[in-house]
C-alpha positions in Angstrom: -61.7 107.6 201.5 -61.6 110.6 203.8 -59.9 114.0 204.2 -59.2 114.2 207.9 -61.4 117.2 208.3 -63.8 116.2 211.1 -67.4 116.8 210.2 -69.0 116.2 213.6 -68.3 114.6 217.0 -70.5 111.9 218.5 -70.8 110.3 221.9 -70.6 106.6 222.7 -74.1 105.7 224.1 -73.8 101.9 224.5 -71.3 99.1 224.0 -72.3 95.6 223.2 -70.0 92.6 223.0 -70.8 89.6 220.8 -68.1 86.9 220.8 -64.8 88.6 219.7 -66.7 91.6 218.2 -67.7 94.8 219.9 -70.6 97.0 218.7 -70.9 100.7 219.5 -74.0 102.9 219.5 -73.0 106.5 218.7 -75.3 109.5 219.1 -74.4 112.5 216.9 -75.9 115.3 214.9 -75.3 113.4 211.6 -76.5 109.9 212.7 -80.0 110.4 211.4 -78.6 111.5 208.0 -76.6 108.3 207.5 -77.5 105.2 205.5 -77.2 101.6 206.4 -74.0 100.1 204.8 -72.3 103.6 204.6 -68.6 103.9 205.5 -67.9 106.4 208.3 -64.7 107.3 210.0 -64.8 107.0 213.8 -61.6 108.4 215.4 -59.9 107.6 212.1 -61.2 104.0 211.9 -63.4 103.3 208.8 -66.5 101.4 210.1 -69.8 100.4 208.4 -73.1 101.7 209.6 -75.3 98.8 210.6 -78.3 100.4 212.1 -79.8 103.8 212.7 -82.3 104.7 215.5 -83.4 107.8 217.3 -80.4 110.0 216.3 -78.0 107.2 216.9 -76.1 104.7 214.7 -74.5 101.4 215.3 -71.1 100.1 214.1 -69.2 96.9 214.9 -65.4 96.4 215.2 -64.0 92.9 214.7 -61.2 91.5 216.8 -58.5 92.6 214.3 -59.7 96.3 214.5 -59.9 96.2 218.3 -56.4 94.9 218.5 -54.9 97.5 216.1 -56.7 100.6 217.3 -57.8 102.3 220.5 -61.4 101.2 220.1 -61.0 98.5 222.8 -60.5 101.3 225.3 -63.7 103.2 224.4 -66.2 103.7 227.2 -69.7 105.0 227.3 -69.5 108.8 227.2 -66.4 109.1 225.1 -66.4 111.8 222.4 -65.7 110.4 218.9 -64.5 112.2 215.8 -66.8 111.5 212.8 -66.3 112.1 209.1 -68.3 110.9 206.2 -66.6 109.7 203.0 -65.0 112.2 200.6 -67.3 113.6 197.9 -65.1 113.5 194.8 -66.4 116.8 193.4 -65.5 118.6 196.7 -62.4 120.2 198.0 -59.7 118.1 199.7 -59.0 120.4 202.7 -57.0 118.0 204.7 -55.1 115.1 203.1 -56.0 111.7 201.7 -57.0 109.5 204.7 -58.1 105.9 204.2 -59.5 105.1 207.6 -57.0 102.2 207.9 -55.1 102.7 211.2 -51.4 101.9 210.9 -50.6 102.0 214.7 -51.5 103.5 217.9 -49.5 106.2 219.6 -49.3 107.6 223.1 -49.7 111.2 224.2 -46.4 112.0 226.0 -46.7 115.8 226.4 -49.4 118.4 226.4 -48.7 122.1 226.6 -51.4 124.8 226.8 -50.2 128.0 225.1 -51.8 131.4 224.7 -54.5 130.5 222.2 -53.3 127.1 221.1 -52.2 123.7 222.3 -49.3 121.4 221.5 -49.4 117.7 221.8 -46.5 115.3 221.5 -47.0 111.6 220.6 -44.8 108.6 220.6 -45.2 105.9 218.0 -43.6 102.5 217.1 -40.1 103.2 215.6 -40.9 100.7 212.8 -43.0 103.6 211.2 -40.2 106.2 211.3 -39.8 106.1 207.5 -43.4 107.2 207.0 -43.3 110.5 208.8 -41.6 113.7 207.8 -41.2 117.2 209.2 -44.2 119.3 208.2 -45.9 116.2 206.7 -49.5 115.1 207.2 -50.7 112.6 209.7 -54.1 111.5 210.9 -54.5 111.5 214.7 -57.8 109.9 215.7 -58.9 110.7 212.1 -58.0 114.4 212.3 -55.6 115.7 209.6 -52.7 117.4 211.3 -49.2 118.6 210.4 -46.2 117.1 212.2 -43.2 119.0 213.5 -40.2 118.2 215.8 -40.2 114.7 214.3 -37.8 112.1 215.6 -37.6 108.3 215.0 -40.4 107.6 217.5 -42.1 110.9 218.4 -43.7 114.0 216.8 -45.6 117.1 217.8 -48.7 118.8 216.5 -50.1 122.2 217.2 -53.9 122.6 217.7 -55.9 125.7 216.9 -58.9 126.6 219.0 -61.4 125.5 216.3 -59.9 122.0 216.1 -59.7 121.8 219.9 -63.3 122.7 220.3 -64.8 120.7 217.4 -62.9 117.4 217.6 -62.3 114.9 220.4 -58.7 116.1 220.9 -59.8 118.1 223.9 -60.3 114.9 225.9 -56.7 113.7 225.4 -54.3 113.7 228.3 -50.8 112.4 228.9 -51.0 108.7 228.5 -54.0 108.7 226.1 -53.8 106.2 223.3 -54.6 107.5 219.8 -55.1 106.0 216.4 -52.4 107.0 213.8 -52.6 106.7 210.1 -49.5 107.7 208.2 -49.6 109.5 204.8 -50.5 107.1 202.0 -48.1 108.8 199.6 -45.2 107.9 201.9 -46.4 104.3 202.0 -46.4 104.0 198.2 -42.9 105.6 197.9 -41.6 103.1 200.5 -43.2 100.2 198.6 -41.8 101.4 195.3 -38.3 101.7 196.8 -38.6 98.2 198.3 -39.7 96.6 195.0 -37.1 98.6 193.0 -34.3 97.3 195.2 
C-alpha cells in the first residue's frame, strides 16, 4: 500500500525481455536501500525488487502488467516515479494507493501558467463512476486532485515542487499515463452493485 507521495525518481538504465516478460534496471538514490522481495511503486505500478547492484535495482513486469499499464512504452533514459510502501505509523499525506493500475489515460492538454502547470487527461468512459470533482486520483503513482471532471476527462494542477520532483515534467500531449482511481469509490460501487 502506498500514499501517492513520490519519494524519489529513478532512471531506466536497461531493459531486458525474457519471453512475454520484461525486466527493467532502475538507477535511483534509494535503490541501494531496498531489499530483495520488497514491493516498490514504479509510476504507480507495484513491482517486486528482484536484484540490487551498484545503485540500481531490477524489477520484472509480466504480460498482464505490460498490457494494462504504460510500462511497455518505457525506454532507456525515462524518468520513473518511485515510492516505497506506506509505514503504518506514519502520516498519510496523499491518499490510499494500492499500486494496481485501473487503466491508462492520455494527456490531451498541457498549460504552463505563472508558477504552476495544468494537465488534462482522457480516460476510458467505463471508469466515469470512479472519479469525482475534487477527488483523489493517482497519475503515474502521484496522488493528485481532480477538477473539471467529465465522463472521460479530468484536469490536475501541478505545483513547482511536484513538477520538479516527479516524472510529470516529462509528459507531453499524447503521453500515456497510468491511472489508479480511488479505492473508496471502488468499494462504494461494489457495495451498490451487490445491494441492488
